[in-house]
C-alpha positions as CSV (number, residue, x, y, z in Angstrom):
1,M,-17.0,44.3,-20.0
2,A,-20.4,43.5,-21.3
3,R,-22.1,45.0,-18.2
4,I,-20.5,48.5,-18.5
5,R,-23.1,51.0,-19.7
6,S,-23.0,54.5,-21.2
7,N,-25.7,57.1,-20.6
8,S,-25.3,58.8,-24.1
9,T,-28.8,57.6,-25.0
10,L,-30.5,59.2,-21.9
11,A,-31.7,62.2,-24.0
12,C,-33.5,59.9,-26.5
13,R,-35.1,57.8,-23.8
14,S,-36.1,60.8,-21.8
15,A,-37.7,62.4,-24.9
16,F,-39.6,59.2,-25.6
17,L,-41.0,59.1,-22.1
18,L,-41.8,62.8,-21.7
19,V,-43.3,63.3,-25.2
20,A,-45.6,60.3,-24.7
21,M,-46.7,61.5,-21.3
22,F,-47.3,65.0,-22.7
23,L,-49.3,63.8,-25.7
24,S,-51.4,61.5,-23.6
25,V,-52.5,64.0,-21.1
26,T,-52.9,67.1,-23.3
27,S,-55.7,65.6,-25.3
28,A,-58.6,63.2,-24.7
29,A,-60.5,63.9,-27.9
30,P,-61.7,60.8,-29.7
31,L,-60.4,60.3,-33.2
32,V,-62.9,61.5,-35.7
33,A,-64.0,58.7,-38.0
34,Q,-62.4,58.9,-41.5
35,D,-65.7,57.9,-43.2
36,D,-69.3,57.2,-42.2
37,A,-68.7,53.5,-42.0
38,A,-65.9,53.9,-39.4
39,R,-67.2,52.6,-36.1
40,G,-65.6,52.2,-32.7
41,A,-63.9,55.5,-32.5
42,G,-66.3,57.0,-30.0
43,T,-68.2,56.2,-26.8
44,E,-69.3,52.7,-28.0
45,L,-65.9,51.3,-27.2
46,R,-66.2,52.4,-23.6
47,Q,-68.4,49.5,-22.7
48,P,-66.9,46.7,-20.5
49,S,-65.1,44.1,-22.6
50,P,-62.7,41.2,-22.0
51,Y,-59.4,40.9,-23.7
52,L,-58.6,38.2,-26.3
53,P,-55.3,36.2,-26.1
54,H,-53.1,36.5,-29.1
55,S,-53.7,32.8,-30.0
56,H,-57.5,33.4,-30.4
57,W,-58.7,33.1,-34.0
58,A,-60.4,36.5,-33.9
59,V,-57.0,38.2,-33.2
60,T,-55.6,36.7,-36.4
61,A,-58.8,37.8,-38.3
62,L,-58.5,41.4,-36.9
63,R,-54.8,41.5,-38.1
64,R,-55.9,40.4,-41.6
65,L,-58.5,43.1,-41.8
66,T,-56.1,45.8,-40.6
67,D,-53.5,44.6,-43.2
68,A,-56.1,45.0,-45.9
69,G,-57.0,48.6,-44.8
70,E,-60.4,47.5,-43.4
71,G,-59.6,47.7,-39.7
72,L,-60.4,50.5,-37.2
73,P,-58.8,53.8,-38.0
74,G,-55.5,54.1,-36.0
75,Y,-55.7,50.6,-34.6
76,D,-52.3,49.4,-33.3
77,V,-51.5,45.8,-34.3
78,G,-48.7,45.9,-31.8
79,R,-51.3,45.5,-29.0
80,R,-51.4,41.7,-29.3
81,T,-54.3,41.2,-26.9
82,P,-57.1,43.4,-28.1
83,R,-60.5,43.9,-26.4
84,L,-63.4,42.0,-27.6
85,V,-65.4,45.1,-28.4
86,E,-62.5,46.4,-30.6
87,V,-62.6,43.2,-32.6
88,A,-66.3,43.3,-33.0
89,A,-66.2,46.9,-34.1
90,A,-63.6,46.0,-36.8
91,F,-65.7,43.0,-38.0
92,Q,-68.9,45.2,-38.1
93,R,-67.1,47.9,-40.0
94,A,-65.7,45.5,-42.7
95,A,-69.0,43.6,-43.0
96,D,-70.9,46.9,-43.7
97,G,-68.4,48.9,-45.7
98,A,-65.5,46.8,-47.2
99,E,-65.1,47.5,-50.9
100,D,-64.6,43.8,-51.8
101,P,-67.9,41.8,-51.5
102,A,-66.0,38.7,-50.7
103,L,-64.3,40.5,-47.8
104,R,-67.6,41.8,-46.6
105,E,-68.9,38.2,-46.5
106,I,-65.9,36.9,-44.6
107,A,-66.1,39.7,-42.0
108,A,-69.8,39.0,-41.6
109,G,-69.1,35.3,-40.9
110,W,-66.4,36.3,-38.4
111,L,-68.9,38.6,-36.6
112,R,-71.5,35.8,-36.4
113,L,-68.9,33.5,-34.9
114,L,-67.9,36.1,-32.4
115,R,-71.5,36.7,-31.2
116,D,-72.0,33.0,-30.9
117,E,-68.9,32.5,-28.8
118,F,-69.1,35.5,-26.5
119,G,-72.8,36.3,-26.6
120,A,-74.6,39.0,-28.5
121,T,-74.6,41.6,-25.6
122,P,-70.9,42.1,-25.2
123,V,-70.3,42.0,-29.0
124,T,-73.1,44.5,-30.0
125,L,-71.8,48.0,-30.0
126,T,-73.9,50.4,-27.9
127,D,-73.4,54.1,-27.3
128,A,-72.7,54.9,-23.7
129,R,-75.8,57.2,-23.6
130,E,-78.0,54.2,-24.6
131,R,-76.7,51.7,-22.1
132,R,-78.7,51.2,-18.9
133,G,-76.1,49.2,-17.0
134,T,-78.1,46.0,-16.8
135,P,-75.8,43.3,-15.4
136,F,-75.2,40.3,-17.5
137,L,-73.1,37.1,-17.5
138,V,-71.9,34.9,-20.3
139,P,-70.7,31.5,-19.0
140,A,-68.9,28.8,-21.1
141,G,-67.7,25.4,-20.2
142,T,-64.8,23.4,-21.6
143,V,-63.3,19.9,-21.5
144,A,-59.7,19.6,-22.6
145,A,-56.6,17.3,-22.8
146,S,-53.0,18.2,-23.3
147,H,-49.6,16.6,-23.7
148,V,-46.1,18.3,-23.9
149,E,-42.7,16.8,-23.8
150,G,-39.1,17.8,-24.4
151,R,-39.4,21.3,-22.9
152,V,-36.5,23.2,-21.3
153,A,-36.3,26.3,-19.2
154,P,-33.9,29.1,-20.3
155,G,-30.6,29.4,-18.6
156,I,-29.8,31.7,-15.6
157,G,-26.9,34.0,-15.1
158,Y,-24.7,35.8,-17.6
159,D,-21.4,34.6,-19.1
160,E,-18.9,36.3,-16.9
161,P,-17.4,35.3,-13.5
162,P,-18.8,35.2,-10.9
163,I,-22.2,35.2,-12.7
164,E,-21.7,32.0,-14.8
165,W,-24.2,30.8,-17.3
166,T,-26.1,27.7,-16.2
167,G,-27.4,26.5,-19.6
168,T,-31.0,25.2,-19.9
169,T,-32.8,23.1,-17.4
170,P,-35.0,20.2,-18.6
171,L,-38.7,20.4,-17.6
172,P,-40.8,17.4,-16.8
173,D,-43.2,16.1,-19.5
174,E,-46.8,16.9,-18.7
175,T,-50.0,15.1,-19.7
176,W,-53.4,16.2,-18.3
177,A,-57.1,16.1,-18.9
178,G,-59.7,18.2,-17.2
179,A,-62.6,20.7,-17.4
180,G,-62.9,24.4,-17.2
181,L,-65.3,27.3,-16.8
182,R,-65.1,30.8,-18.2
183,A,-67.4,33.7,-17.3
184,H,-67.3,37.2,-18.5
185,G,-69.8,40.0,-18.2
186,A,-70.6,43.4,-16.7
187,I,-71.8,44.6,-13.3
188,T,-72.6,48.2,-14.4
189,S,-72.3,50.0,-17.7
190,L,-68.7,50.8,-17.0
191,L,-67.5,47.9,-14.9
192,G,-66.8,44.4,-16.3
193,F,-65.0,41.2,-15.5
194,D,-63.5,38.1,-17.0
195,A,-62.5,34.9,-15.2
196,Q,-61.3,31.4,-16.2
197,V,-60.6,28.4,-14.1
198,E,-59.4,25.0,-15.3
199,S,-58.7,21.6,-13.6
200,R,-55.7,19.8,-15.0
201,S,-55.7,16.3,-13.7
202,D,-54.5,16.8,-10.1
203,H,-54.3,20.6,-9.9
204,V,-56.3,23.7,-10.7
205,V,-55.1,26.8,-12.6
206,V,-56.5,30.2,-13.2
207,P,-55.6,31.5,-16.6
208,A,-57.5,34.8,-16.2
209,A,-59.2,36.7,-13.4
210,Y,-59.4,40.5,-13.9
211,G,-61.8,43.5,-13.8
212,V,-62.0,46.4,-16.2
213,I,-63.3,49.9,-15.7
214,G,-64.2,52.4,-18.4
215,A,-63.1,55.8,-17.1
216,G,-64.0,58.2,-19.9
217,P,-61.3,58.0,-22.6
218,V,-59.3,55.5,-20.5
219,V,-59.7,51.8,-19.7
220,L,-58.3,50.6,-16.4
221,W,-57.7,46.9,-15.6
222,G,-56.4,44.9,-12.7
223,G,-55.9,41.2,-12.0
224,R,-54.5,38.3,-14.0
225,R,-54.5,38.3,-17.8
226,S,-52.4,37.5,-20.9
227,I,-50.4,40.4,-22.4
228,G,-48.2,40.9,-25.4
229,L,-46.8,44.0,-27.1
230,G,-45.1,44.0,-30.5
231,A,-46.0,43.8,-34.2
232,P,-44.4,40.7,-35.8
233,E,-46.2,37.4,-36.3
234,S,-43.5,35.1,-35.1
235,G,-43.2,36.9,-31.7
236,A,-42.5,40.2,-30.2
237,I,-39.0,41.5,-29.3
238,T,-40.2,43.0,-26.0
239,L,-43.2,41.1,-24.6
240,G,-44.1,37.9,-26.5
241,D,-47.2,35.7,-26.4
242,G,-48.7,33.3,-24.0
243,H,-47.6,34.9,-20.8
244,T,-50.0,35.4,-17.9
245,F,-49.3,38.3,-15.5
246,D,-50.7,39.5,-12.2
247,G,-50.8,43.3,-12.3
248,G,-52.7,46.3,-13.6
249,G,-52.6,48.9,-16.3
250,L,-54.4,51.4,-18.4
251,H,-54.8,52.3,-22.0
252,L,-56.8,54.6,-24.2
253,T,-60.3,53.5,-25.0
254,S,-59.6,54.3,-28.7
255,P,-57.0,56.4,-30.5
256,I,-57.2,60.1,-30.0
257,S,-56.5,63.1,-32.1
258,L,-53.6,65.1,-30.7
259,P,-53.6,68.9,-30.3
260,W,-51.7,71.6,-32.1
261,I,-49.1,70.4,-34.7
262,F,-49.1,66.9,-33.2
263,R,-52.4,66.3,-35.0
264,Y,-50.3,65.6,-38.1
265,L,-49.0,62.5,-36.4
266,G,-52.5,61.0,-37.0
267,P,-54.4,58.8,-34.5
268,F,-52.4,58.3,-31.3
269,D,-52.7,55.3,-28.9
270,M,-51.0,54.4,-25.6
271,E,-50.9,51.6,-23.1
272,L,-49.1,51.3,-19.7
273,L,-48.8,48.3,-17.4
274,L,-47.1,47.2,-14.2
275,T,-46.6,43.6,-13.0
276,R,-43.9,41.3,-11.7
277,A,-41.8,38.8,-13.6
278,E,-41.2,35.4,-12.0
279,N,-37.6,34.5,-12.6
280,G,-34.2,34.1,-10.9
281,D,-32.3,31.4,-9.0
282,G,-33.3,32.3,-5.5
283,I,-29.8,33.5,-4.7
284,G,-29.4,36.8,-6.6
285,V,-32.2,39.2,-7.6
286,T,-35.5,37.3,-8.2
287,D,-39.0,38.2,-9.2
288,P,-38.3,41.8,-10.4
289,W,-41.0,44.3,-11.2
290,L,-41.9,44.6,-14.8
291,G,-43.3,47.8,-16.4
292,A,-44.1,48.5,-20.0
293,M,-45.3,51.3,-22.1
294,R,-46.4,51.3,-25.8
295,I,-47.4,54.2,-28.0
296,S,-48.4,54.2,-31.6
297,I,-49.3,56.7,-34.4
298,A,-50.8,56.5,-37.9
299,P,-49.8,59.6,-39.9
300,H,-51.3,58.1,-43.0
301,E,-54.0,55.5,-43.6
302,R,-51.3,53.3,-45.2
303,L,-48.6,53.9,-42.6
304,S,-48.4,53.2,-38.9
305,M,-45.6,53.3,-36.3
306,G,-45.3,52.1,-32.8
307,A,-42.8,51.7,-30.0
308,T,-42.6,49.6,-26.8
309,R,-40.3,50.1,-23.8
310,A,-40.3,47.4,-21.2
311,V,-38.2,47.4,-18.1
312,M,-37.5,45.0,-15.2
313,F,-36.4,46.6,-11.9
314,G,-36.0,46.0,-8.3
315,G,-37.1,42.6,-7.0
316,E,-36.2,40.3,-4.1
317,N,-32.6,40.8,-2.9
318,A,-32.3,44.0,-4.9
319,A,-31.7,47.5,-3.6
320,P,-34.9,49.1,-2.3
321,V,-37.3,50.9,-4.6
322,T,-36.9,54.7,-4.1
323,A,-38.1,57.7,-6.0
324,S,-34.5,58.5,-7.0
325,R,-33.9,55.1,-8.5
326,L,-37.3,55.1,-10.3
327,W,-36.4,58.5,-11.8
328,Q,-33.0,57.2,-12.9
329,M,-34.6,54.1,-14.5
330,L,-37.2,56.2,-16.3
331,L,-34.4,58.3,-17.8
332,G,-32.6,55.1,-18.9
333,D,-29.9,54.8,-16.3
334,P,-29.9,51.2,-15.0
335,S,-27.4,51.8,-12.1
336,V,-27.8,52.2,-8.4
337,D,-26.5,55.7,-7.8
338,G,-24.0,55.3,-10.6
339,E,-22.8,51.8,-9.4
340,G,-24.0,48.4,-10.3
341,E,-27.3,47.6,-12.0
342,W,-30.8,47.9,-10.7
343,S,-32.9,47.6,-13.9
344,N,-32.9,45.9,-17.3
345,E,-34.8,47.1,-20.3
346,V,-35.7,46.0,-23.8
347,F,-36.9,48.5,-26.4
348,G,-38.6,47.9,-29.7
349,W,-40.1,50.0,-32.4
350,N,-42.0,49.1,-35.6
351,V,-43.2,50.5,-38.9
352,S,-46.1,49.0,-41.0
353,W,-46.8,50.1,-44.5
354,R,-49.5,49.1,-47.1
355,P,-47.9,49.9,-50.4
356,P,-50.4,51.1,-53.2
357,V,-50.1,48.0,-55.5
358,G,-53.6,48.1,-57.0
359,S,-56.1,45.6,-55.5
360,L,-53.3,43.5,-53.9
361,P,-53.8,43.8,-50.1
362,L,-50.1,43.7,-49.3
363,A,-48.6,44.7,-45.9
364,L,-44.9,45.2,-45.2
365,Y,-43.5,45.7,-41.7
366,F,-40.3,46.1,-39.8
367,E,-39.4,45.9,-36.1
368,H,-36.1,46.9,-34.6
369,G,-35.1,46.5,-31.0
370,F,-32.1,46.8,-28.6
371,D,-31.3,45.4,-25.2
372,D,-30.5,47.8,-22.4
373,A,-27.3,49.7,-23.5
374,S,-26.0,52.7,-25.3
375,G,-25.3,52.1,-28.9
376,A,-27.0,48.7,-28.9
377,Y,-29.5,50.0,-31.5
378,W,-26.8,49.7,-34.2
379,R,-24.0,47.6,-32.6
380,A,-26.2,44.7,-31.3
381,P,-29.7,45.1,-32.7
382,A,-32.7,42.8,-33.2
383,I,-34.4,43.0,-36.5
384,I,-37.6,41.4,-37.8
385,A,-38.8,42.1,-41.3
386,G,-41.9,40.6,-42.9
387,A,-44.7,40.7,-45.4
388,R,-48.3,39.6,-45.2
389,L,-50.9,39.0,-47.9
390,P,-54.0,38.9,-45.7
391,F,-56.4,37.9,-48.5
392,V,-55.0,36.0,-51.5
393,P,-56.5,37.3,-54.7
394,G,-58.8,34.7,-56.1
395,L,-58.8,32.8,-52.8
396,P,-59.7,35.4,-50.1
397,A,-60.3,32.8,-47.5
398,L,-56.5,32.3,-47.4
399,G,-54.0,34.6,-45.9
400,I,-50.2,34.1,-46.0
401,G,-47.0,35.7,-44.7
402,A,-43.3,35.4,-44.0
403,E,-40.7,36.9,-41.8
404,Y,-36.9,37.1,-41.3
405,V,-35.7,37.2,-37.7
406,Y,-32.2,38.4,-36.6
407,F,-30.7,38.9,-33.1
408,S,-27.1,40.1,-32.9
409,D,-24.5,38.6,-30.6
410,A,-23.0,40.9,-27.9
411,S,-20.5,43.6,-28.8
412,E,-17.6,44.8,-26.7
413,K,-19.7,47.6,-25.3
414,N,-23.1,45.9,-25.3
415,P,-24.6,43.0,-23.4
416,I,-25.9,39.7,-24.5
417,W,-29.5,39.7,-25.7
418,Y,-32.1,38.8,-23.0
419,R,-29.4,38.2,-20.3
420,N,-28.4,40.5,-17.5
421,Y,-25.5,40.6,-15.1
422,A,-27.4,41.8,-12.0
423,L,-30.9,40.5,-12.7
424,S,-29.6,37.0,-13.4
425,G,-33.0,35.6,-14.3
426,G,-32.7,37.5,-17.5
427,W,-35.6,38.4,-19.8
428,T,-37.8,35.4,-18.8
429,H,-41.0,34.8,-16.9
430,E,-42.2,31.5,-15.3
431,R,-39.3,29.6,-16.9
432,R,-40.1,30.8,-20.4
433,A,-38.5,33.3,-22.7
434,L,-40.4,36.6,-22.2
435,G,-39.5,38.1,-25.6
436,H,-39.2,36.4,-29.0
437,P,-39.3,32.6,-28.9
438,I,-36.0,32.3,-30.7
439,G,-34.4,33.3,-27.4
440,G,-32.0,36.0,-28.5
441,H,-28.7,35.5,-30.4
442,G,-29.5,33.8,-33.7
443,Q,-31.5,34.2,-36.9
444,G,-34.2,32.4,-38.8
445,I,-37.2,32.5,-41.2
446,F,-40.8,32.1,-40.3
447,G,-43.9,31.5,-42.5
448,H,-47.6,31.3,-41.6
449,A,-51.0,30.8,-43.3
450,S,-54.6,31.2,-42.3
451,L,-57.5,29.5,-44.0
452,D,-61.2,30.1,-43.2
453,L,-63.8,27.8,-44.8
454,L,-67.5,27.1,-44.6
455,D,-68.5,30.6,-43.7
456,A,-65.5,30.7,-41.3
457,R,-66.9,27.9,-39.2
458,L,-63.8,25.8,-40.1
459,R,-60.6,27.7,-39.4
460,I,-57.0,26.4,-40.0
461,R,-53.9,28.2,-38.8
462,A,-50.4,26.8,-39.8
463,A,-46.9,28.1,-39.2
464,G,-43.4,26.8,-39.9
465,W,-39.9,28.1,-39.0
466,L,-36.2,27.5,-39.3
467,F,-34.2,29.0,-36.5
468,D,-30.4,29.0,-36.1
469,R,-29.7,29.8,-32.4
470,G,-26.3,31.2,-31.5
471,E,-23.9,30.5,-28.6
472,E,-25.2,33.5,-26.6
473,N,-28.9,32.4,-26.9
474,L,-31.1,31.9,-23.8
475,F,-31.3,28.2,-24.8
476,A,-27.6,27.7,-25.4
477,P,-25.5,25.6,-25.4
478,E,-28.0,22.7,-25.3
479,R,-30.2,24.0,-28.2
480,E,-27.5,25.9,-30.1
481,G,-27.6,25.5,-33.9
482,R,-30.4,24.8,-36.4
483,A,-33.9,23.7,-35.5
484,V,-37.0,23.2,-37.7
485,G,-40.5,23.6,-36.3
486,S,-44.1,23.7,-37.2
487,R,-47.5,24.4,-35.7
488,L,-51.1,23.6,-36.7
489,D,-54.3,24.7,-35.1
490,I,-57.8,23.8,-36.2
491,G,-61.1,25.3,-35.0
492,W,-64.5,23.9,-36.0
493,R,-67.8,25.5,-35.0
494,L,-69.9,22.3,-34.8
495,T,-73.2,24.0,-34.0
496,D,-74.3,27.2,-32.3
497,G,-72.4,27.6,-29.1
498,L,-70.3,24.4,-29.5
499,E,-66.8,24.4,-30.9
500,A,-64.0,21.9,-31.1
501,N,-60.3,22.9,-31.2
502,A,-57.2,20.9,-31.9
503,G,-53.6,22.0,-32.0
504,A,-50.1,20.5,-32.3
505,A,-46.6,21.8,-32.4
506,Y,-43.2,20.2,-33.1
507,E,-39.6,21.5,-33.1
508,D,-36.6,19.4,-34.0
509,G,-33.0,20.4,-33.3
510,A,-29.6,18.7,-33.0
511,G,-30.2,16.0,-30.5
512,W,-33.5,17.3,-29.1
513,Q,-37.2,17.4,-29.9
514,E,-40.0,19.3,-28.3
515,T,-43.7,18.4,-29.0
516,S,-47.1,19.4,-27.8
517,A,-50.7,18.6,-28.6
518,R,-54.0,19.9,-27.2
519,L,-57.7,19.1,-27.7
520,Q,-60.6,21.2,-26.4
521,L,-64.4,21.2,-26.6
522,R,-66.2,24.4,-25.6
523,Y,-69.8,25.3,-25.2
524,T,-71.1,28.8,-24.6
525,F,-74.4,28.9,-22.7
526,G,-75.5,32.3,-23.8
527,V,-76.2,35.6,-22.1
528,L,-77.7,35.4,-18.6
529,R,-79.3,38.5,-17.1
């Protein structure tokens, strides 16, 4: 039976939890900079700062700098929604101290764009002792239009009576035009906020509305924001891109240096969050809680490692949340007092390495994950392996990369990827796959490129993929088999404060197509005090 579990991995899961908690509370010492040019490792990163979604151009730019060894010491690329101040610190560091003059010029262009888009005040690094806590506000207005068609929602259920698999559900095509407003700023030197509201034809949406508090070496946040955890470019095994959650969490302001022998692990970073996933069929368990924890280390300037554990638990129509059940869940036991299931978890860990190949800025990475069962790490794994060339020699404006994606089918002792017998909504949120966009069982290849021209005022992002989804996929049986897709995004800074963005995506499978297109014009009004 696919839903029968073993607890032989409890020791490993317990060790992961307890070691991470021990390391995070036994030291709060900021990481000492590796050189005089290293910025952002101290109190300047404690200033209030909004988070950037993974789709933002600056997040891609930050990843490219990190892959080239010019990012912040110990920065974790698996945190897919970095803070604005972290991005600014990395751009400033590379603009001042990168060995390659061409790279310094590119980073300086990125920094100018960032200041123009978000205002000079939140992007300028200031030591906490120099800040006076003057409130400020940076408003921006947008007009946009969008069209999507051919979408489907993942199936619900499992593949085993009485929990049958429903298959996908077609979603209505959507076309809208509207306007929006974004405002971010600070109320005091340690309290900030970010809010976005958009009208979309006949309705209003709130993509973001949250506050942030700098509490010494820790940043606290609460509200609605986009979150993603995992290193690959094509999507994360645990928490993928483009999802908005209502919840709260905390993370370290910057990587810390651990005590005792643990200092040899290098810079240590950690993030925790708690929210709710919106899924289910309204009959079984629906809208479970979703918690996640990520830790990372960098034992060498060329080597970094990270791990993410995400778990759904409880929810409507589930057994009540109790201290005993929470403790069982933290130790890796999904059952309710040894019977049935109460939680569902996905675990992923990654390694990134920059091999010493002369002046070639090559980055290799590997992510491995498993879904909620003993032995799944080798009997039913997910594997993503890739390489990135962040700055092509002779054409540093261009960055390229490629990945191989593999998700195993279920084994006799392990469940189907992203499905769950008790939490029948599976690993989904708001009718979308919560993890990797391939949707589980299957394999494929993914390629991507970034091109920044005209002092980075013109930015082009392109991606293409070939996915072969299996019969146990979240989108099976309707989208089982091969599908070819592509995506293109263009950003053009027309003048100071004014930017135009256009994007389109297309995926074509056996008997189905999914397309989307979006246009946006944004103007930043500057800093108001």
